[in-house]
C-alpha angles and dihedrals in degrees: 000000000000125000086223094057116121119264088241130013120180120179123188093324121182130187129173134186098218105305094342110097110214097174121030119191094320119182129180140144125214113196120210119272094025132122102223123193124212106197129184146120121278107288094023092123101260098125092042090054092052092048090053090054089055093046090243085123129027117223116234092219142000126042140268133190133189112202086343093305131116108238091210093056102030101031098147094048091049095048092049088064100047143050126209134204111190126209090246113047123200134169137182099284096215093059125090122228089259093051091046094054091045088051091053091045091054089068094051130084089207129034125171104218092183092059090045092053093046092051093046088055095043092050091043092230121167107226091205094057119106114245089231088066095053124106120238090260092049092051088053090051091053090049091051091051090050090050099046100040097068089057092218124183093247133038116196108195123184109192089329097180097047110134095013119125116246096257095050090041094055093044092050094049097045100036109025100037092040092049091047092060095038089055090074109009116213094010107068115079132194128200108189131182112195144156089205094075094154093060092055092045096113095045104046113100097176136359146190123212112210127193125182090350096307132105110245099173137010119181143145109258096240092048090050092053090050094048101043114064138174112218124194127188133178121197134195089240135020115323110266120255100234131146106246099174090230133150090240134008125186125181124191115174107296095354130087126189125183139171116216129194095202140339093060094153092055092052091048089053091051092050092049088059087067091054102236119200089227132011124182137171130194138171120258121240118241090256091052090048090052092052094044094050095048094043090051 
């Protein structure tokens, strides 16, 4: 195992539930210190991929490594270096919030009690309350505290803000996740699966879009914003019927909108030849890129 090995390395991994393939030849690399997004529809294979990383499921083919280690053969060493928040959170119902966090802390060599206390206060959680009396959002908050407090090298988050109200959600993403990475710059890594792509827009460094278990696009976030563009043109007469080789083209009277994956300058030049009254171009957000790729 090399200290320079990626945080996560998945090569041609396949997993099937009986005859139903959930992951089909998936490959991706998450370098250390990155916030990596795993985007896809429900059933695209995101949760299955994360469970394979944790050795909760065993791939039928391909390989995966976490910090250069095989989770199936070095499970304890792998899990010491990561924390996981599943999409469905459950605790021992007879335990209080305080007892639950103490229970999690007992398995960790390091636990930042200051961060734990700050998050309990920020989330307005009562430590004496039984976990069975918590709402879905509150259970998620406890799970997030248990994941962030050990300050592990890798956070694996499966829909981490599901059930949180918008104010708490935004605060968690901007403050907690940001502070987690800033605590040890370049060394703390996040793999996050989320439907709320827009709320993670400023944190995602790189992402993979998966569909039906396969990778359909992997790009660095900045490169994606440069490559994917939304172009709008307005003409003095009806919008021209020209082939723009775009992901999506929509004409309404004198207006033409299109989404392009690359070659935006060439399309702008072609539209200028038709002398539009106005012509604008802007980068797509990651959420818009996700929608455009899957619709196409």
